[in-house]
C-alpha positions in Angstrom: -77.5 -30.5 -44.7 -76.2 -27.1 -43.8 -77.2 -25.6 -47.3 -80.5 -27.1 -47.2 -81.4 -25.7 -43.7 -80.1 -22.5 -44.9 -82.1 -22.7 -48.1 -85.2 -23.5 -45.9 -84.5 -20.6 -43.2 -83.9 -17.8 -46.0 -87.5 -19.0 -47.7 -89.3 -18.9 -44.3 -87.9 -15.6 -43.4 -89.0 -14.1 -46.7 -92.4 -15.7 -46.2 -92.7 -14.2 -42.6 -91.7 -10.6 -43.8 -94.6 -11.1 -46.3 -97.0 -12.2 -43.9 -97.3 -15.6 -45.9 -95.9 -18.2 -43.7 -98.2 -21.0 -42.9 -98.6 -22.7 -39.6 -100.8 -25.6 -38.3 -103.2 -24.9 -35.3 -104.5 -27.7 -33.6 -108.5 -27.8 -33.7 -110.8 -30.5 -32.3 -113.9 -30.6 -34.1 -117.0 -30.8 -32.2 -120.6 -31.4 -33.0 -122.1 -29.4 -36.0 -120.1 -26.3 -36.9 -118.3 -26.0 -33.4 -114.6 -26.4 -32.7 -112.1 -26.4 -30.0 -109.1 -24.2 -30.5 -106.6 -23.0 -27.9 -108.9 -24.2 -25.2 -111.8 -22.0 -26.6 -115.1 -23.3 -28.0 -115.6 -21.4 -31.3 -118.1 -21.3 -34.0 -116.3 -22.3 -37.3 -117.2 -20.4 -40.7 -114.1 -21.8 -42.4 -115.1 -25.6 -42.6 -116.3 -27.3 -46.0 -118.5 -29.9 -44.0 -121.5 -27.9 -45.5 -124.1 -30.3 -44.2 -122.4 -31.3 -41.1 -122.6 -34.9 -42.1 -119.1 -35.9 -40.8 -120.6 -36.2 -37.5 -124.2 -37.2 -38.4 -125.0 -40.4 -36.4 -126.1 -42.4 -39.5 -122.8 -41.7 -41.2 -120.7 -42.5 -38.2 -122.6 -45.7 -37.7 -122.0 -46.7 -41.3 -118.4 -46.1 -41.0 -118.1 -48.1 -37.7 -120.0 -51.1 -39.0 -117.7 -51.3 -42.1 -114.7 -51.0 -40.4 -115.7 -53.9 -37.9 -116.4 -56.0 -40.8 -113.6 -55.1 -43.4 -111.0 -53.6 -41.0 -109.4 -50.1 -41.1 -107.5 -50.3 -44.4 -108.2 -51.4 -48.1 -104.9 -53.5 -48.1 -103.6 -52.4 -51.4 -104.6 -50.8 -54.7 -108.1 -51.3 -55.9 -106.9 -53.2 -59.0 -104.8 -55.5 -56.8 -106.6 -56.3 -53.4 -108.3 -53.1 -52.3 -111.7 -53.1 -54.2 -113.9 -54.2 -51.5 -117.7 -54.6 -52.2 -118.6 -51.3 -51.0 -117.0 -49.8 -53.9 -119.4 -50.9 -56.3 -122.3 -49.5 -54.3 -120.7 -46.1 -53.8 -119.9 -45.7 -57.7 -123.5 -46.9 -58.5 -124.8 -44.3 -56.0 -122.6 -41.5 -57.3 -123.5 -42.2 -60.9 -127.3 -42.1 -60.1 -127.1 -38.9 -58.3 -125.1 -37.3 -61.0 -127.3 -38.8 -63.9 -124.3 -40.6 -65.7 -123.8 -44.3 -66.6 -120.9 -44.9 -64.2 -118.4 -43.6 -61.6 -114.9 -44.2 -60.6 -113.6 -43.4 -56.9 -110.1 -42.1 -56.2 -108.3 -41.4 -52.9 -108.8 -37.8 -52.9 -109.9 -35.0 -55.2 -106.5 -33.9 -56.0 -105.6 -37.6 -57.0 -108.8 -37.6 -59.1 -107.8 -34.4 -61.3 -104.1 -35.3 -61.3 -105.0 -38.9 -63.0 -107.9 -38.1 -64.8 -106.7 -35.4 -66.8 -103.3 -36.9 -68.1 -105.3 -40.0 -68.9 -107.6 -38.2 -71.5 -105.2 -35.8 -72.9 -101.5 -35.8 -74.2 -98.8 -33.7 -76.0 -101.1 -33.4 -79.1 -104.0 -32.1 -77.3 -105.5 -28.7 -76.2 -106.5 -27.9 -72.7 -108.3 -24.6 -71.8 -108.2 -23.9 -68.0 -110.1 -21.1 -66.2 -107.5 -19.0 -64.7 -109.0 -19.5 -61.1 -109.4 -23.2 -61.5 -108.2 -25.3 -58.5 -104.6 -26.2 -58.1 -105.2 -29.7 -58.6 -106.9 -29.2 -62.1 -103.6 -27.1 -63.0 -101.6 -30.2 -61.8 -103.5 -32.5 -63.9 -103.2 -30.2 -67.0 -99.4 -29.7 -66.5 -98.9 -33.6 -66.1 -100.8 -34.2 -69.4 -98.0 -32.5 -71.5 -100.6 -30.8 -73.5 -100.8 -27.4 -74.9 -102.3 -25.3 -72.1 -104.3 -22.1 -72.7 -105.8 -20.2 -69.5 -108.9 -18.2 -70.1 -110.2 -15.1 -68.1 -112.3 -16.2 -65.1 -115.8 -17.3 -66.4 -115.4 -15.3 -69.7 -117.2 -17.5 -72.3 -116.1 -15.0 -75.2 -112.4 -15.6 -74.3 -112.9 -19.3 -74.5 -114.5 -19.0 -77.9 -111.7 -16.8 -79.0 -109.1 -19.3 -77.9 -110.7 -22.1 -79.6 -111.0 -20.4 -82.7 -107.3 -19.7 -82.8 -106.1 -23.0 -81.6 -108.6 -25.9 -81.8 -108.0 -26.9 -85.4 -104.2 -27.5 -84.7 -104.9 -30.1 -82.0 -106.0 -33.6 -81.9 -108.6 -33.4 -79.0 -109.4 -30.5 -76.6 -110.7 -30.3 -73.0 -112.2 -27.3 -71.2 -111.5 -27.5 -67.5 -113.2 -25.6 -64.9 -114.5 -25.5 -61.1 -118.2 -25.5 -61.2 -118.2 -23.7 -57.8 -115.2 -21.7 -57.2 -113.6 -22.4 -53.8 -112.2 -19.1 -53.1 -114.9 -16.8 -54.8 -118.1 -19.0 -54.2 -119.2 -18.1 -57.8 -120.5 -20.6 -60.5 -119.1 -21.5 -63.6 -121.4 -20.9 -66.8 -121.7 -24.5 -67.5 -124.6 -24.3 -70.2 -122.6 -21.6 -72.3 -119.5 -23.8 -71.8 -121.1 -26.8 -72.8 -122.6 -25.1 -75.9 -119.0 -24.2 -76.9 -117.6 -27.4 -76.2 -120.2 -29.1 -78.6 -119.6 -26.5 -81.4 -115.9 -27.2 -81.3 -115.8 -30.9 -80.4 -114.4 -30.2 -77.0 -114.8 -32.3 -73.7 -116.1 -30.2 -70.8 -114.8 -31.2 -67.5 -116.1 -29.7 -64.2 -114.9 -29.9 -60.6 -117.9 -29.9 -58.3 -116.2 -30.2 -55.0 -118.3 -27.6 -53.6 -121.5 -28.0 -55.5 -122.2 -31.8 -54.7 -124.6 -32.0 -51.8 -125.6 -28.2 -51.6 -126.6 -27.2 -55.1 -129.2 -28.6 -57.8 -131.2 -30.4 -54.8 -127.9 -32.0 -53.7 -127.1 -33.3 -57.1 -124.5 -30.5 -57.6 -123.9 -27.5 -59.8 -124.7 -29.2 -63.2 -128.2 -29.7 -62.1 -128.6 -26.1 -60.8 -131.4 -24.3 -62.6 -134.4 -25.4 -64.9 -132.4 -28.3 -66.6 -129.0 -30.1 -66.3 -125.9 -28.8 -68.2 -124.6 -31.5 -70.4 -121.2 -32.1 -68.9 -119.9 -35.4 -70.0 -117.0 -35.4 -67.3 -118.4 -34.5 -63.9 -115.5 -34.7 -61.2 -115.8 -34.0 -57.5 -114.8 -34.9 -54.0 -116.4 -36.7 -51.0 -114.7 -34.2 -48.6 -117.0 -31.3 -48.5 -120.7 -31.7 -48.1 -120.4 -35.8 -48.1 -118.5 -35.3 -44.9 -115.8 -37.8 -45.4 -112.8 -38.4 -47.9 -112.1 -39.1 -51.5 -112.6 -38.0 -55.0 -114.6 -39.3 -58.0 -115.6 -39.0 -61.6 -118.9 -39.6 -63.1 -119.1 -40.2 -67.0 -120.1 -42.8 -69.4 -119.2 -46.4 -69.1 -116.4 -46.4 -71.6 -114.8 -43.4 -70.3 -114.6 -44.8 -66.7 -113.4 -48.1 -68.0 -110.6 -46.2 -69.7 -110.0 -44.1 -66.5 -109.8 -47.4 -64.4 -107.2 -48.6 -66.9 -105.1 -45.7 -67.5 -105.3 -43.0 -64.6 -101.8 -43.3 -62.7 -103.4 -42.0 -59.4 -105.9 -44.9 -59.5 -103.7 -47.7 -60.6 -100.9 -46.9 -58.0 -102.8 -45.7 -55.0 -104.1 -47.7 -52.2 -107.9 -47.9 -51.8 -110.0 -45.7 -49.3 -110.4 -47.4 -46.0 -113.7 -49.4 -46.1 -115.3 -47.1 -43.3 -114.8 -44.0 -45.4 -116.6 -45.6 -48.4 -119.5 -46.7 -46.4 -119.7 -43.3 -44.6 -119.8 -41.7 -48.2 -122.8 -44.1 -49.1 -124.7 -43.3 -45.9 -124.2 -39.6 -46.6 -125.3 -39.7 -49.9 -128.5 -41.6 -49.1 -129.2 -38.8 -46.6 -128.7 -35.9 -49.2 -131.2 -37.9 -51.5 -133.6 -38.0 -49.0 -133.6 -34.5 -47.8 -133.3 -31.9 -50.5 -134.6 -29.2 -48.2 -132.0 -29.9 -45.8 -129.2 -29.7 -48.6 -130.5 -26.4 -49.6 -129.8 -24.7 -46.2 -126.1 -23.9 -46.7 -126.8 -21.4 -49.4 -129.9 -20.3 -47.6 -127.5 -19.2 -44.5 -124.8 -17.7 -47.0 -127.6 -15.6 -48.4 -128.7 -14.5 -44.8 -125.3 -13.3 -44.2 -124.8 -11.5 -47.5 -128.0 -9.8 -47.1 -127.1 -8.4 -43.5 -123.6 -7.5 -44.6 -124.8 -5.8 -47.8 -122.9 -8.0 -50.1 -124.2 -9.5 -53.6 -126.4 -12.6 -52.9 -124.3 -15.6 -52.3 -124.5 -18.3 -55.3 -123.1 -21.0 -53.0 -122.2 -21.7 -49.2 -118.9 -19.8 -49.9 -118.6 -15.9 -49.4 -115.5 -14.0 -49.7 -114.9 -10.8 -48.2 -111.7 -9.3 -50.1 -109.4 -7.0 -48.1 -106.3 -6.7 -50.3 -103.0 -7.3 -48.6 -102.4 -10.3 -46.3 -101.8 -8.3 -43.0 -105.3 -6.9 -43.3 -106.8 -10.3 -43.6 -104.9 -11.7 -40.7 -106.0 -8.8 -38.4 -109.6 -9.3 -39.5 -109.4 -13.0 -38.9 -108.0 -12.1 -35.3 -110.5 -9.7 -34.7 -113.4 -12.5 -35.4 -111.6 -15.1 -33.4 -111.6 -12.8 -30.4 -115.3 -12.6 -30.8 -115.6 -16.6 -31.0 -115.8 -17.0 -34.7 -113.3 -19.1 -36.6 -112.7 -17.6 -40.1 -109.4 -18.2 -41.8 -107.3 -15.4 -43.7 -106.8 -16.7 -47.1 -103.5 -15.4 -48.6 -101.3 -15.8 -51.7 -100.5 -18.1 -53.4 -104.1 -19.6 -52.8 -105.5 -16.3 -54.2 -103.9 -13.8 -56.3 -101.7 -11.1 -54.9 -103.7 -8.2 -53.5 -106.9 -10.1 -53.1 -106.1 -11.7 -49.4 -109.5 -12.3 -48.0 -111.7 -13.6 -45.4 -113.3 -16.9 -46.7 -116.5 -17.6 -44.9 -118.4 -21.0 -45.6 -121.8 -21.7 -44.2 -123.3 -25.0 -43.0 -126.7 -26.2 -42.5 -126.5 -26.0 -38.8 -125.0 -22.5 -38.2 -127.6 -20.6 -35.9 -129.1 -17.6 -37.6 -128.6 -15.4 -34.6 -124.8 -16.1 -34.7 -124.8 -15.4 -38.6 -126.4 -11.9 -37.6 -123.9 -11.4 -34.9 -121.0 -12.3 -37.4 -122.6 -9.9 -40.1 -122.8 -7.1 -37.8 -119.0 -7.5 -36.9 -118.0 -7.7 -40.5 -120.2 -4.8 -41.7 -119.1 -2.3 -38.8 -115.7 -3.5 -37.5 -114.0 -4.8 -40.7 -115.7 -3.0 -43.7 -116.5 0.2 -41.7 -120.0 0.3 -42.9 -122.8 1.9 -40.6 -124.4 -0.5 -38.5 
C-alpha cells in the first residue's frame, strides 16, 4: 500500500501545481435553477436540467407513484428480471418523439455509447470520430477494436477526405459525433454528414444528450431546421433536459433488436429504478405538450450572448474561453462572490489552453439575473466597456 499511496500523492501534487486537481462541493438543488452551497443560496448557471423538470410536480408525482407500485430498484438486468412494464411505454415514447421505429433504454448515456458502438463495429470496421466528441463516444469507439480516425471538429471536408482514403479497405464504417457539443454549445452539420454517410455507405450516429428537449421543438437537434436530418442512429440521455437519469438509442426495429441482444452494457447492467423510468415518461409528455417552453433555454442563452457581445447561441450552452486553468478558476470565484454558480472547465475535459467558464441556461432563469450576470462577465471578466 505504501507504493500505491505514494503514486497517488505524486499524481495529486502534480495536478495541484497545474490547477487541475478536482474536488467535490456539496450542493443542494432547490427549486428551478437555484442551489444551496456553503450555506449560500446561489443561482446556478452550470446545470444541465435545461427545462427544470427534475423538480416539476408532475414528474416528481410520477416517480413517487411508480416507486410505491414497483419499489425502488429494478431487481436485476432487463433481460433477466428488470424489464418492468414502464420500459415499453418509455421506449415507445422516445421512438415517437425521434421519429424512429423503436428505442432501447440504457442505465446512462455513458453506458449507452460504451455498448452501442462495439455492438455495431469490430476490428474490420472504420470509425470516424469528431475530435471534440464526448468521452463516452471515444470509449465506445476504442472498445470496438476498429480502426479509429479523428476528424477536425465539424469539418465535413476532412470527413470526406478520410473516407476517400480509408472507406474501401473496411467492411463497415461509422461516423460518430455529438449533435450539440457539450463544452462549446455548437451544433454538428448533420445534413452534410448524413449526405456523406449515404454516399460512402456509412452509418451516422449522433449523441443528442444536449439537444433532446430543447431543440427542434423538443425533438432534438436532428429535427432542428426545416426538415429532419436522416440520422439512423440517434443516441441521447435522459439526464439533461429530461431531468432524470438514463440513456437511449432510437433506431430501426432490427437495429434495436440487435442492440438488446449484443450490447454488453445493456445485457450485464441492472435496469433503471421504476421511478426513474416513470419520471422520464412524464417529462417527455410535458415536452411534447409545450414546445414554446422547450424553446426557452436557447432564448435565454441568446439574451446572454447579445448582452455580452458574443456570437448568438445555438443551444443552451455558452462557453467563455479564458485560456489557462487559473484564469478560469478566478473568474468562477468572482461570479460565486456575486451569487452565481458557474463552474470552471479545465483540461482534460477541454484542450489545453482553452479553460473556460461554461454557462448553461434553463427555462426558469430570470431575465434580470441574466442581465446582471452578463454585465459582470462583460466588464469584470472580459474587460469590455459597460
